[in-house]
N, C-alpha and C positions, 0 to 999 in steps of 0.2 A: 690260694695263698699270693702273695706277690712275689714278682721277680727280683730275685736278688742282683747286684753286679757281680761280676767274676772277681771277687774279692780275692779268692784263692792265686789266680792269674797275677794279680796286680801285685802282691805279696812276692812271687816268685819272679818277678823281672824287677821287683826292689833288691831282692837278693843278689841277684845276678849284677846290676849297677853297683853293689856294695861289695862286691867278690876283688876289683882290684886294689882295696884297701886292706891293709891288716887288722883285722880285728876277731873278737872271739865273741862278742854280743852287740847289739845295735836296737834301738829303741827310735821310733818315729811318729813324734806326735803333735797335735795342734794347740795353740794357746786360748785359754780362755779363763777370765779373770785371776789372771796370774799364776794359773797353775798349767803344767803340760797335761792333757789329756792325750792317751796314747791311740793310735790309729794301728800300728805292728809292730813286733819286734821278733827278734831271732829266736825265742824261744817259748815254750808254752809254760806260763806261769802266773798264779793270779797278781803278784806284785806288779807285774808289767801288765795287766790289764786294766789297773785304776790308774785315778790321774794322783799326780804329787806335786809339790810345789818344788820351784827352780832352785837350783843349786847356785851359789854365787856365780861361778864362770859360766855357767849357761845364760845365766842374766846379761853378764858381760858380753856374752857373742851376740845376742840378742839387741841389746843396747848398741854396740857397736857395727852391728851388720854385718859380722865377718866372723869366720870361723875361728874358734880359741880350743888351744891345745894345752894340756894338763900333763907333765911329766914327772913322776914320783923319783925319788933319790933309790927307793926300794920299796919293794911290794911288802906287804903284811901278811905272813906264810899261815899265822893263827890268829885270825881277826874274830874280835867277841860277838857279843851277839847280836849289837846293833850294828854290824857291817853293813855297809853300803857300798856297792862295786863302784861307783863315781868318785866314791871317796879313797877307796883303799887300792883300787886296779893302779899299775904303775903308768898307765897310758891312754888318755881320756881325749876325745876330739867332738867338740860340738860344732854342728854347721846350720845357722838359721837358714830355715824356707820362706823364700819369698822374692820378689821381683827385684831386679836391682835398684839400689837408693829407696826402695820401698821400705815401711815397716814390716820386719818378720812375721808370718803367720802361724810359724811352726818350727819345731828344733828337730834335727836328727843327731841323737848322740852314740857315737862308738867308741869300743872301748876293748883294750888287749890287757888279757889278764897275766902275761909276760911282760918281761923291759923290752920297751919297742920303741922307737924315735920318727913321728910322723916328718916326712920331709916337705919342702917346702912345694913339690910338687903334688905329693896326697893333699894338702891344705888349698891348694888350688882346685883341686879336682872336687874335694868335698863343697867347696864354695859353686863350683858350676853345678854339681849334682843339687845343691840346695835352690839354686834358679831352676832348674829343671824340673825338679820336683813341687813346684808353687804351683802349679793348675790341679795338679793332683791333690793337695792338700786342702787347696781352695775349694774343690767341689765336693770334699769328704766333711770338710768340717762343720757345715751347716746341718746335713743332715743327719751325722754323727752325735751334734749337740744335741737333737732331738731325744735321743735315745736316753733313758737312765741307767743306773751303773749295771745292772745286770744285763738289761739289753746290750750296751757298750761290750761289754765282756763275751756274750753271744756273738756278737759280729765278729770281732777278732777271733774267736776260735772257728767260727766258719771260714776263715782267711785262710787255717792250718789245712783245712781241707777234713774237720774232724765230721762224725757221724753224728746222729739225733743223741745215739746213746753215750757216745764219745764226751758230746758236750755236755749231757745231763749228769754225767759222772765230777766233769771237771766242776760244775757249779753246784756240784751235789744237791740235786734236786732229782723228779722223775721223768721219766721219757715224756708224760703228756705235758708237763710244765714247759721242757724242754722245746719240745715242737709249739708251742703255743708262744714261746718267747722267738723263735727261728722266723714263724708267719708275722709275728708284728716287727722283728728286725726289716724283714722281706719289706712289708707294707711302708715303711719310713724311710728306706733307701730304694725304694722304686724311683726315684725323682732323679738319682744321679744318672748322667750322661756318660755311658761305657768309654765314650771318647776322651773323655778326659781321665780315665784311669790308664790309658797307653801313652804313658810319658814316652818321648821319643829316645833313639840313640844318643849317648852320651859320647864325645869323643875329645880326648886329651891329645898330647903331644906325647908320643912316644906309647900311647894306649889308645887303643880301638877295640870294641867289643860290640856284638850284636844282642840286641834282647829276643 
């Protein structure tokens, strides 16, 4: 079996990096064919393990190469069957991932399910975080792009620290097939340099933390 990079530790560090920002959910992904392909998310859910088209404000953030914030006047207490958190939650922040002045290669989406107003300091922090995460996303998007849909889901489930049995249940297959997918993912991701996943400490005015 190939040696998997420590995706669980990378996801943990990313969670710590996001802790200064008020949020109930986050999704990090890379761009491919105009779609957002997920790398990691704050929760285990199949809808966050699969690629999806970009929302209009997400496209704007990528085009302008700077964070975009959406604040709704009110939250929908009883969403319809077509509920989409990016449309219905009262506070969403989109932060492009990429080097300064370069075309973004990914997107970080952060949201609050309760009324919240992101400050200029929050936006500045998100922008710096987007630059800081660029090497990580750059290192992952090539190898992840070689995975099919099932393998991509497995790679993300591994980052949650799930066992083979838990992964099998999550993707509704048997343990043998799950082990085969894990082995395939390991082989396809073994080219990743672990150093690229260790994004550095982020420091902002009046905010400092250690990862």
